[in-house]
N, C-alpha and C positions, 0 to 999 in steps of 0.2 A: 297523705295518710288516709284520707276519706276514700280514695279510689281503692286502696288495698283492702279496706274493710268491706267495701261493696263487692269486690271480686271474691274475697274470702267467704262472705255470706252466701253469694251465689253458688260457689263450689260446695259449701257445706249443705245447702238446700238441695242441690242436685244429688249429692252422695246419699243423703237421708231418704230422698224420694226413691232413688234406685234401690237402696237397701229395703225400704218398705215394700216396694213392688216385688222384689225377689222373695221376700218372706211370705207375701200373700200367695205368690205362685207356688212356692215350695211347700207351704203348709196347708193351703186350701185347694188350689186348682189342680196341682199334679196328682194328689191322692184320688180326687174325684175322677180325673181323666183315666188314671190307671184302673180304677174300679169299673168304669164304663167300658174300657177296652177289653178287660177280662170277660165281662158279661157279653159283649159283642162276639168275642172269639168263641165262647161256649155256644151261643145261639147259632153261629155260622157252622160249627161242627155238627150241631144237631140238625140244621137245615140240610147240610150235605148228606148226612145219613138218610134223612127222610126222602130226599130227592132220589138218591141212588136206589133205595128200597122201592120207591114208587115206580121208577123206570124199570127195574128188574121185574117187579110184579106185573106191570103192564105188558112187558114183552112175553112173560110166561103165559099170561091170559090170552094174548092175541095168538100165540103159537098153539095153545091148547084148543082155541076155538076155530082155528084155521083147518078146514077139512083136508084130508089127504088128496082128494080128487082136485080140489082147487089149487093145492100146492103143486101137484103134478102138472096141471094145466098151466099154471104160472111159470113153472120151470121150463116147460116146453116153449112157451111163447118168448121167454127171455132168451133161451138158446137160439130160437129161430131168428129173433131180432138181432142177436149178436152175429150170427152167421151171415145175415143179410148185410149188416154193416161192414163186415170184413170183405164180403163178396163185392159190395159196392166200392169199397176203397181200393181193392185189387183191380176192379174193372177200370178205374181211372188210369192206373198205371199200365195195365196189360191190354186194355180194350174190352169192349163189351162182347159177350158170347152171343152167337146167333143161334136161333132155334132152342131157346130155353124152355124147359117144361116147368111150369109153376103149378103147384097145387095149393089151394088156399085153405 
């Protein structure tokens, strides 16, 4: 009979401990975590808005400050570089041209 009392006491102790821990989690920890998660979500939404606005503003300022002449020059150099890449790639397949006129 002493063994059954010992096993019963251990089971009741375990059940009460689990019940106490569940109540602490449910009544104390979970509401605090929910409040913190709500706060974090609001801050992330605010941060996302600020980053998007900052990037948009930075792009607008850089395009506004970029002169037309520099843009035209850059466009020409990008087009020239792209044409040279295509020509070089085709040259590998078709062979190099002889007597090329290059102007720099």
